[in-house]
SERO-4910 file (N, C-alpha, C, O; in steps of 0.05 Angstrom, whole numbers):
BEGIN
 pado doro    nc1    nc2    nc3   cac1   cac2   cac3    cc1    cc2    cc3    oc1    oc2    oc3
  Met    A    794  -1517  -2879    770  -1520  -2897    766  -1550  -2901    785  -1565  -2904
  Ser    A    739  -1558  -2901    733  -1586  -2904    737  -1595  -2933    740  -1579  -2951
  Ser    A    738  -1621  -2938    743  -1633  -2964    720  -1625  -2983    726  -1619  -3006
  Ser    A    695  -1626  -2974    672  -1618  -2991    674  -1590  -3000    669  -1585  -3024
  Asn    A    681  -1570  -2982    682  -1542  -2990    705  -1539  -3009    703  -1525  -3029
  Leu    A    728  -1552  -3004    751  -1549  -3021    745  -1560  -3048    754  -1549  -3068
  Arg    A    729  -1581  -3050    723  -1592  -3075    705  -1573  -3092    708  -1571  -3116
  Val    A    686  -1560  -3079    668  -1540  -3093    685  -1517  -3102    682  -1509  -3125
  Val    A    703  -1507  -3086    720  -1484  -3094    737  -1491  -3118    739  -1476  -3137
  Ala    A    750  -1515  -3117    766  -1523  -3139    751  -1526  -3165    760  -1518  -3186
  Ala    A    728  -1538  -3162    710  -1542  -3187    703  -1515  -3198    703  -1511  -3223
  Gly    A    695  -1497  -3180    687  -1469  -3190    710  -1456  -3205    707  -1444  -3227
  Val    A    734  -1458  -3193    757  -1444  -3206    762  -1456  -3234    768  -1442  -3253
  Ala    A    761  -1483  -3234    766  -1496  -3260    745  -1488  -3280    752  -1483  -3303
  Ala    A    720  -1486  -3273    698  -1478  -3292    704  -1448  -3301    701  -1443  -3325
  Ile    A    712  -1430  -3283    716  -1403  -3291    740  -1401  -3310    739  -1387  -3329
  Val    A    761  -1416  -3304    784  -1417  -3323    776  -1428  -3350    786  -1418  -3371
  Ala    A    758  -1447  -3350    749  -1459  -3377    734  -1438  -3392    739  -1435  -3416
  Val    A    716  -1424  -3379    700  -1404  -3393    718  -1381  -3405    716  -1374  -3428
  Leu    A    735  -1372  -3387    753  -1350  -3396    771  -1359  -3419    777  -1344  -3438
  Thr    A    781  -1384  -3418    797  -1394  -3440    781  -1396  -3465    792  -1390  -3487
  Gly    A    755  -1404  -3463    738  -1405  -3488    734  -1379  -3500    734  -1376  -3525
  Ile    A    728  -1358  -3483    722  -1331  -3492    748  -1320  -3508    747  -1311  -3531
  Val    A    770  -1322  -3494    795  -1311  -3506    802  -1326  -3531    811  -1314  -3551
  Gly    A    798  -1352  -3531    803  -1367  -3555    785  -1360  -3578    793  -1361  -3601
  Gly    A    759  -1354  -3572    741  -1344  -3593    750  -1318  -3605    749  -1315  -3629
  Trp    A    758  -1299  -3589    766  -1274  -3599    792  -1277  -3616    794  -1267  -3638
  Val    A    811  -1290  -3605    836  -1295  -3619    832  -1310  -3646    844  -1304  -3667
  Gly    A    814  -1330  -3645    807  -1344  -3670    796  -1328  -3691    802  -1330  -3715
  Ala    A    777  -1308  -3682    764  -1290  -3701    784  -1272  -3713    783  -1268  -3738
  Lys    A    802  -1260  -3699    822  -1241  -3709    843  -1253  -3728    853  -1241  -3747
  Thr    A    848  -1280  -3723    868  -1292  -3740    855  -1307  -3763    870  -1322  -3777
  Gly    A    829  -1303  -3769    815  -1317  -3791    824  -1303  -3817    836  -1282  -3817
  Thr    A    816  -1316  -3839    823  -1307  -3865    802  -1285  -3875    778  -1290  -3875
  Cys    A    812  -1263  -3884    795  -1242  -3892    802  -1236  -3922    825  -1230  -3928
  Thr    A    782  -1239  -3940    788  -1235  -3969    772  -1209  -3978    748  -1207  -3974
  Leu    A    786  -1190  -3991    772  -1167  -4002    771  -1170  -4032    791  -1174  -4046
  Gln    A    747  -1167  -4043    743  -1168  -4072    735  -1140  -4083    718  -1127  -4072
  Val    A    748  -1131  -4104    743  -1105  -4115    730  -1110  -4142    742  -1123  -4160
  Gln    A    705  -1099  -4146    690  -1101  -4170    687  -1073  -4182    680  -1054  -4168
  Thr    A    692  -1071  -4208    690  -1044  -4222    662  -1042  -4236    654  -1059  -4252
  Thr    A    649  -1021  -4230    622  -1015  -4243    625   -992  -4263    636   -971  -4256
  Pro    A    617   -996  -4287    621   -975  -4308    606   -950  -4299    585   -951  -4286
  Ala    A    618   -927  -4306    606   -901  -4300    582   -897  -4318    579   -911  -4339
  Asp    A    566   -879  -4311    541   -873  -4327    550   -864  -4355    567   -845  -4357
  Gly    A    540   -876  -4375    546   -868  -4402    571   -880  -4414    576   -877  -4438
  Ala    A    588   -894  -4397    612   -906  -4406    607   -932  -4420    588   -947  -4412
  Ala    A    623   -939  -4439    620   -965  -4452    628   -988  -4434    648   -985  -4420
  Pro    A    614  -1010  -4435    623  -1032  -4420    652  -1040  -4426    659  -1040  -4450
  Gly    A    667  -1047  -4407    694  -1055  -4411    714  -1033  -4411    738  -1037  -4413
  Ser    A    704  -1008  -4409    722   -985  -4408    734   -983  -4379    725   -995  -4360
  Ser    A    755   -968  -4378    767   -965  -4351    754   -945  -4334    760   -944  -4310
  Asp    A    737   -930  -4345    722   -911  -4329    701   -925  -4313    685   -941  -4323
  Gly    A    699   -919  -4287    679   -932  -4271    685   -930  -4243    706   -917  -4236
  Arg    A    668   -941  -4225    672   -941  -4196    680   -969  -4186    670   -989  -4196
  Gly    A    698   -968  -4166    708   -994  -4155    690  -1000  -4130    688   -983  -4112
  Val    A    679  -1024  -4127    662  -1034  -4105    678  -1055  -4091    685  -1075  -4103
  Ile    A    683  -1051  -4065    699  -1069  -4049    679  -1088  -4033    662  -1078  -4019
  Ser    A    683  -1113  -4036    666  -1133  -4019    684  -1149  -4002    706  -1156  -4010
  Arg    A    675  -1156  -3977    689  -1170  -3957    679  -1199  -3954    655  -1204  -3958
  Ser    A    697  -1217  -3948    688  -1244  -3944    677  -1246  -3915    678  -1227  -3899
  Ala    A    665  -1271  -3909    654  -1275  -3882    674  -1274  -3859    667  -1266  -3837
  Gly    A    699  -1281  -3866    721  -1279  -3846    725  -1251  -3836    734  -1247  -3814
  Cys    A    719  -1231  -3853    724  -1203  -3845    702  -1193  -3827    706  -1175  -3810
  Glu    A    677  -1204  -3832    654  -1196  -3817    652  -1209  -3788    639  -1197  -3770
  Ser    A    664  -1231  -3785    661  -1245  -3760    681  -1233  -3740    704  -1229  -3746
  Ser    A    670  -1226  -3716    686  -1216  -3695    691  -1236  -3672    706  -1230  -3654
  Phe    A    678  -1260  -3673    680  -1280  -3651    677  -1307  -3665    659  -1312  -3680
  Ser    A    698  -1325  -3658    697  -1352  -3670    685  -1372  -3649    698  -1378  -3629
  Val    A    661  -1381  -3655    647  -1399  -3637    661  -1426  -3636    662  -1438  -3614
  Gln    A    670  -1437  -3658    684  -1462  -3658    710  -1462  -3641    715  -1479  -3625
  Thr    A    726  -1440  -3646    750  -1438  -3629    744  -1435  -3599    758  -1446  -3582
  Ala    A    723  -1420  -3593    715  -1416  -3566    707  -1443  -3553    714  -1448  -3530
  Ala    A    692  -1459  -3569    682  -1486  -3558    706  -1504  -3552    708  -1517  -3531
  Val    A    724  -1504  -3572    748  -1521  -3569    764  -1513  -3545    773  -1530  -3530
  Gly    A    768  -1486  -3541    783  -1477  -3518    768  -1483  -3493    782  -1491  -3474
  Phe    A    743  -1480  -3491    728  -1485  -3468    729  -1516  -3460    733  -1522  -3437
  Val    A    726  -1533  -3479    727  -1561  -3473    755  -1569  -3465    759  -1584  -3446
  Gly    A    775  -1559  -3478    803  -1566  -3471    810  -1556  -3442    820  -1571  -3426
  Ala    A    803  -1530  -3435    808  -1521  -3409    792  -1535  -3388    802  -1538  -3365
  Gly    A    768  -1544  -3394    751  -1558  -3376    763  -1585  -3370    764  -1593  -3346
  Leu    A    771  -1600  -3390    786  -1625  -3386    811  -1622  -3368    816  -1638  -3350
  Ala    A    826  -1602  -3376    851  -1598  -3360    846  -1592  -3331    859  -1602  -3313
  Gly    A    824  -1575  -3327    817  -1568  -3299    807  -1592  -3284    813  -1596  -3261
  Gly    A    790  -1608  -3298    780  -1632  -3284    803  -1652  -3276    803  -1662  -3254
  Val    A    821  -1655  -3295    844  -1673  -3288    859  -1662  -3264    867  -1677  -3246
  Ala    A    864  -1635  -3263    880  -1624  -3243    865  -1626  -3216    878  -1631  -3196
  Val    A    838  -1623  -3215    822  -1626  -3191    824  -1655  -3182    828  -1660  -3158
  Ala    A    820  -1673  -3199    822  -1702  -3192    849  -1708  -3180    851  -1722  -3160
  Leu    A    871  -1699  -3193    898  -1704  -3181    901  -1692  -3153    913  -1703  -3135
  Leu    A    889  -1667  -3150    891  -1653  -3125    879  -1668  -3102    890  -1670  -3080
  Phe    A    855  -1679  -3107    840  -1694  -3086    853  -1722  -3082    852  -1732  -3059
  Ala    A    864  -1733  -3104    879  -1759  -3099    902  -1756  -3080    907  -1772  -3063
  Ala    A    917  -1734  -3085    941  -1729  -3068    932  -1721  -3040    946  -1728  -3021
  Arg    A    909  -1708  -3038    898  -1701  -3010    891  -1726  -2996    897  -1728  -2972
  Arg    A    878  -1745  -3009    871  -1770  -2996    895  -1786  -2986    894  -1798  -2965
  Asp    A    916  -1786  -3002    941  -1799  -2996    953  -1786  -2971    963  -1799  -2953
  Asn    A    953  -1760  -2971    964  -1746  -2948    949  -1752  -2921    960  -1756  -2900
  Asp    A    921  -1751  -2925    905  -1759  -2902    911  -1787  -2891    912  -1792  -2867
  Lys    A    915  -1806  -2910    921  -1833  -2901    948  -1833  -2888    951  -1846  -2867
  Glu    A    968  -1820  -2898    994  -1819  -2885    993  -1805  -2858   1006  -1814  -2838
  Ser    A    977  -1785  -2856    973  -1772  -2829    961  -1789  -2809    969  -1789  -2786
  Thr    A    940  -1805  -2819    928  -1824  -2800    947  -1845  -2790    948  -1852  -2767
  Val    A    962  -1856  -2808    983  -1876  -2801   1003  -1865  -2782   1012  -1878  -2763
  Thr    A   1012  -1839  -2787   1033  -1827  -2771   1022  -1822  -2743   1036  -1827  -2723
  Ser    A    997  -1813  -2740    986  -1805  -2715    976  -1829  -2699    969  -1825  -2675
  Ala    A    976  -1853  -2709    967  -1877  -2696    985  -1883  -2673   1009  -1880  -2676
  Pro    A    975  -1891  -2649    992  -1898  -2627   1011  -1922  -2633   1002  -1941  -2645
  Pro    A   1035  -1921  -2624   1053  -1943  -2629   1044  -1968  -2615   1033  -1967  -2593
  Ala    A   1049  -1991  -2629   1041  -2017  -2616   1057  -2023  -2592   1078  -2012  -2587
  Ala    A   1046  -2041  -2575   1060  -2047  -2551   1087  -2062  -2557   1087  -2081  -2572
  Gly    A   1108  -2052  -2545   1134  -2064  -2549   1147  -2051  -2574   1170  -2058  -2580
  Ala    A   1135  -2032  -2588   1147  -2021  -2612   1169  -2000  -2603   1188  -1995  -2618
  Asp    A   1166  -1987  -2579   1185  -1968  -2571   1211  -1980  -2562   1211  -1995  -2543
  Pro    A   1233  -1975  -2576   1258  -1989  -2570   1270  -1982  -2542   1285  -1997  -2531
  Gly    A   1262  -1959  -2532   1272  -1949  -2506   1253  -1955  -2483   1258  -1948  -2460
  Leu    A   1231  -1969  -2489   1211  -1974  -2468   1223  -1993  -2446   1221  -1988  -2422
  Ala    A   1235  -2014  -2455   1246  -2034  -2436   1269  -2021  -2418   1271  -2025  -2394
  Gln    A   1284  -2004  -2432   1305  -1991  -2416   1295  -1972  -2395   1305  -1972  -2373
  Arg    A   1274  -1956  -2403   1262  -1938  -2384   1248  -1953  -2361   1249  -1944  -2338
  Ala    A   1235  -1976  -2367   1222  -1992  -2347   1243  -2003  -2327   1238  -2003  -2303
  Glu    A   1266  -2012  -2337   1287  -2023  -2321   1297  -2001  -2303   1302  -2006  -2280
  Gln    A   1301  -1976  -2315   1312  -1954  -2299   1292  -1946  -2277   1301  -1940  -2254
  Ala    A   1267  -1946  -2283   1247  -1939  -2263   1246  -1959  -2240   1242  -1952  -2217
  Glu    A   1249  -1985  -2247   1251  -2006  -2227   1274  -2002  -2209   1272  -2004  -2184
  Thr    A   1298  -1997  -2222   1321  -1993  -2205   1319  -1969  -2186   1327  -1971  -2163
  Glu    A   1307  -1947  -2196   1304  -1924  -2179   1283  -1930  -2157   1286  -1921  -2134
  Arg    A   1263  -1946  -2163   1243  -1953  -2142   1258  -1970  -2120   1254  -1965  -2096
  Gly    A   1274  -1988  -2129   1289  -2005  -2108   1306  -1988  -2091   1307  -1992  -2067
  Ser    A   1319  -1968  -2103   1337  -1950  -2087   1322  -1934  -2067   1331  -1930  -2045
  Leu    A   1298  -1924  -2074   1282  -1909  -2056   1272  -1926  -2033   1270  -1917  -2011
  Ile    A   1265  -1951  -2040   1255  -1969  -2018   1276  -1975  -1998   1271  -1974  -1974
  Gln    A   1301  -1980  -2008   1323  -1986  -1989   1329  -1960  -1972   1336  -1963  -1948
  Thr    A   1327  -1937  -1984   1330  -1912  -1967   1310  -1910  -1946   1316  -1903  -1924
  Cys    A   1285  -1915  -1952   1263  -1913  -1933   1268  -1933  -1909   1264  -1926  -1886
  Val    A   1275  -1957  -1917   1280  -1978  -1897   1302  -1969  -1878   1300  -1971  -1854
  Tyr    A   1324  -1959  -1891   1348  -1949  -1874   1339  -1928  -1855   1346  -1929  -1831
  Val    A   1324  -1908  -1864   1316  -1886  -1847   1297  -1896  -1825   1298  -1886  -1803
  Arg    A   1280  -1915  -1832   1260  -1924  -1813   1274  -1939  -1791   1267  -1937  -1767
  Asp    A   1293  -1954  -1798   1309  -1969  -1778   1321  -1952  -1757   1324  -1960  -1734
  Arg    A   1329  -1927  -1765   1343  -1910  -1748   1326  -1886  -1737   1337  -1868  -1725
  Ala    A   1300  -1886  -1743   1283  -1866  -1735   1278  -1867  -1704   1271  -1889  -1694
  Thr    A   1281  -1846  -1690   1276  -1846  -1661   1248  -1838  -1655   1239  -1841  -1632
  Ser    A   1233  -1828  -1675   1205  -1821  -1671   1187  -1842  -1682   1189  -1849  -1705
  Lys    A   1168  -1851  -1666   1150  -1872  -1675   1133  -1862  -1697   1126  -1877  -1715
  Ala    A   1125  -1835  -1695   1107  -1823  -1716   1121  -1825  -1743   1109  -1832  -1763
  Ile    A   1147  -1818  -1743   1162  -1818  -1769   1164  -1847  -1779   1161  -1852  -1803
  Ala    A   1170  -1866  -1761   1172  -1894  -1769   1145  -1905  -1780   1145  -1921  -1799
  Asp    A   1123  -1895  -1767   1097  -1904  -1778   1091  -1893  -1806   1081  -1907  -1823
  Val    A   1098  -1867  -1811   1094  -1855  -1836   1110  -1869  -1858   1100  -1875  -1880
  Leu    A   1135  -1876  -1853   1152  -1891  -1871   1140  -1918  -1877   1141  -1927  -1899
  Gly    A   1130  -1932  -1855   1117  -1957  -1859   1094  -1956  -1878   1091  -1973  -1896
  Arg    A   1076  -1937  -1874   1053  -1932  -1892   1061  -1926  -1921   1048  -1936  -1940
  Ser    A   1081  -1911  -1923   1092  -1904  -1950   1102  -1929  -1965   1097  -1933  -1988
  Leu    A   1116  -1946  -1950   1126  -1971  -1962   1103  -1989  -1969   1104  -2003  -1989
  Gln    A   1082  -1990  -1952   1059  -2006  -1958   1045  -1997  -1984   1035  -2013  -2000
  Glu    A   1044  -1972  -1989   1031  -1960  -2012   1045  -1968  -2039   1033  -1970  -2059
  Val    A   1070  -1973  -2037   1085  -1981  -2062   1088  -2012  -2063   1102  -2022  -2080
  Gly    A   1075  -2026  -2046   1077  -2055  -2048   1096  -2068  -2030   1100  -2092  -2032
  Val    A   1109  -2054  -2011   1127  -2066  -1993   1113  -2071  -1965   1102  -2053  -1953
  Thr    A   1113  -2097  -1956   1099  -2104  -1933   1120  -2108  -1910   1141  -2120  -1913
  Thr    A   1112  -2096  -1887   1129  -2100  -1862   1123  -2126  -1849   1100  -2133  -1845
  Val    A   1144  -2141  -1843   1141  -2167  -1830   1148  -2166  -1800   1171  -2162  -1794
  Ala    A   1129  -2168  -1783   1133  -2167  -1753   1118  -2190  -1740   1097  -2185  -1728
  Pro    A   1128  -2214  -1742   1112  -2238  -1736   1113  -2245  -1704   1121  -2267  -1696
  Val    A   1103  -2226  -1688   1102  -2230  -1659   1081  -2252  -1655   1059  -2251  -1666
  Gly    A   1088  -2273  -1637   1069  -2294  -1631   1071  -2318  -1650   1061  -2339  -1643
  Ala    A   1085  -2315  -1673   1086  -2336  -1692   1108  -2356  -1684   1128  -2348  -1670
  Arg    A   1106  -2381  -1692   1127  -2401  -1687   1151  -2392  -1702   1150  -2385  -1725
  Phe    A   1174  -2394  -1688   1199  -2386  -1699   1207  -2407  -1721   1207  -2431  -1717
  Asp    A   1214  -2396  -1745   1223  -2413  -1767   1249  -2401  -1778   1249  -2380  -1791
  Pro    A   1271  -2416  -1774   1297  -2405  -1783   1299  -2400  -1814   1316  -2386  -1823
  Ala    A   1280  -2412  -1828   1280  -2407  -1857   1269  -2379  -1864   1275  -2368  -1885
  His    A   1253  -2368  -1846   1242  -2342  -1851   1248  -2321  -1829   1242  -2297  -1833
  His    A   1259  -2329  -1807   1265  -2311  -1786   1294  -2313  -1778   1307  -2334  -1783
  Glu    A   1304  -2292  -1767   1332  -2292  -1757   1330  -2286  -1726   1319  -2267  -1717
  Ala    A   1343  -2305  -1711   1342  -2303  -1682   1363  -2282  -1672   1386  -2284  -1679
  Gly    A   1353  -2264  -1658   1370  -2242  -1648   1375  -2246  -1618   1394  -2234  -1606
  Gly    A   1359  -2263  -1605   1362  -2266  -1576   1341  -2285  -1566   1325  -2296  -1582
  Ala    A   1340  -2291  -1540   1321  -2309  -1528   1313  -2297  -1500   1329  -2283  -1487
  Thr    A   1289  -2303  -1493   1278  -2294  -1467   1266  -2319  -1454   1252  -2334  -1467
  Pro    A   1271  -2322  -1428   1261  -2345  -1414   1229  -2343  -1409   1218  -2322  -1407
  Thr    A   1216  -2368  -1408   1189  -2369  -1401   1183  -2394  -1387   1196  -2415  -1394
  Thr    A   1165  -2395  -1368   1156  -2419  -1354   1132  -2433  -1369   1124  -2455  -1362
  Asp    A   1121  -2419  -1388   1099  -2431  -1403   1110  -2446  -1426   1122  -2436  -1445
  Ser    A   1105  -2472  -1424   1116  -2489  -1446   1101  -2484  -1473   1112  -2491  -1494
  Ala    A   1077  -2472  -1473   1064  -2466  -1497   1076  -2444  -1512   1075  -2443  -1537
  Leu    A   1089  -2426  -1497   1102  -2403  -1510   1131  -2410  -1520   1142  -2395  -1536
  Ala    A   1142  -2431  -1510   1170  -2437  -1518   1171  -2443  -1548   1155  -2458  -1559
  Gly    A   1191  -2430  -1561   1194  -2432  -1589   1179  -2412  -1607   1180  -2413  -1631
  Thr    A   1164  -2395  -1593   1150  -2373  -1607   1165  -2348  -1605   1184  -2345  -1589
  Ile    A   1156  -2329  -1622   1170  -2303  -1624   1159  -2284  -1602   1135  -2277  -1601
  Ala    A   1176  -2276  -1585   1168  -2257  -1563   1167  -2228  -1572   1149  -2213  -1564
  Ala    A   1186  -2220  -1588   1188  -2193  -1597   1204  -2191  -1623   1219  -2209  -1630
  Val    A   1199  -2170  -1638   1214  -2164  -1663   1234  -2142  -1658   1227  -2119  -1651
  Glu    A   1259  -2149  -1661   1280  -2130  -1657   1284  -2111  -1681   1287  -2086  -1678
  Val    A   1284  -2124  -1705   1285  -2108  -1729   1264  -2120  -1749   1266  -2144  -1756
  Pro    A   1246  -2105  -1758   1225  -2117  -1776   1237  -2125  -1803   1257  -2115  -1812
  Gly    A   1223  -2144  -1815   1230  -2153  -1841   1213  -2139  -1862   1194  -2125  -1856
  Tyr    A   1220  -2144  -1887   1205  -2131  -1910   1203  -2151  -1933   1221  -2166  -1939
  Val    A   1179  -2151  -1945   1175  -2167  -1968   1162  -2147  -1992   1142  -2134  -1988
  Asp    A   1176  -2148  -2014   1167  -2131  -2036   1153  -2148  -2057   1167  -2162  -2072
  Arg    A   1127  -2147  -2057   1111  -2162  -2077   1120  -2191  -2079   1125  -2202  -2100
  Gly    A   1121  -2204  -2056   1129  -2231  -2054   1157  -2237  -2052   1164  -2260  -2047
  Val    A   1175  -2218  -2057   1204  -2223  -2054   1214  -2212  -2028   1211  -2188  -2021
  Val    A   1227  -2229  -2013   1238  -2222  -1988   1262  -2203  -1990   1283  -2210  -2001
  Leu    A   1258  -2179  -1980   1280  -2160  -1979   1298  -2165  -1955   1323  -2162  -1957
  Arg    A   1286  -2171  -1933   1301  -2176  -1909   1284  -2191  -1889   1261  -2184  -1883
  Ala    A   1296  -2212  -1877   1282  -2228  -1856   1282  -2213  -1830   1302  -2200  -1824
  Pro    A   1260  -2215  -1815   1259  -2201  -1789   1279  -2213  -1768   1283  -2238  -1768
  Val    A   1289  -2196  -1752   1306  -2205  -1731   1288  -2205  -1706   1276  -2185  -1698
  Val    A   1287  -2230  -1692   1266  -2233  -1671   1280  -2244  -1645   1302  -2255  -1645
  Thr    A   1264  -2240  -1624   1271  -2252  -1598   1252  -2276  -1593   1228  -2274  -1595
  Val    A   1264  -2298  -1586   1248  -2324  -1583   1244  -2331  -1554   1263  -2327  -1538
  Tyr    A   1220  -2341  -1547   1216  -2351  -1521   1230  -2378  -1518   1231  -2394  -1536
  Lys    A   1243  -2381  -1494   1258  -2406  -1487   1248  -2415  -1460   1250  -2400  -1440
  Glu    A   1239  -2439  -1459   1230  -2450  -1434   1252  -2453  -1413   1274  -2463  -1419
  Glu    A   1246  -2443  -1388   1266  -2445  -1368   1274  -2475  -1360   1257  -2493  -1361
  Gly    A   1298  -2479  -1354   1307  -2506  -1348   1316  -2522  -1371   1327  -2544  -1368
  Arg    A   1313  -2512  -1395   1321  -2526  -1419   1344  -2512  -1432   1345  -2488  -1433
  Gln    A   1364  -2528  -1441   1387  -2517  -1454   1380  -2510  -1484   1397  -2501  -1499
***
């Protein structure tokens, strides 16, 4: 139920209670009022005044004739109305506080507020590294080129680049020489003729340097 509908219902209930309280208070006030009975003796026909012979006439005060006390009803109505109004006000004040607490509770946590976030991120990174090493291990030993190509594409998708620098100038800082092959072309001397084992770079970090075969000019030691 919306706040506006709940407010109308609560106000209506408070008004009904106030009216009923006023009515009941009026009836109770009338019944508990003071009722005075007066007995007057009227001399009988032909009797001397002051004699004991005569008829008794009973008269009632206004308290006996009233069956409903308007003043008591008004006081009861006003009192119940004030009490109901205060109760309704307190009800909606508490509801607003609950709504505020609910809003604060349901708000998304601030960045870094989760104490386990760093631990989960570290665990995920560790598991990622383990999977990468497994893929590299399987690819090195795969006898099927198709399987090796699939593993290479999978590694590429997660940020791991395959390093196969065929034709590049050999650099011992980045390459590992696995062998040499002779050449009569001096321009090819010192370049990489083939990649024996590819290298891998993970987002700028070298996982493994490639093992390569280097051209060596014939006649030179």
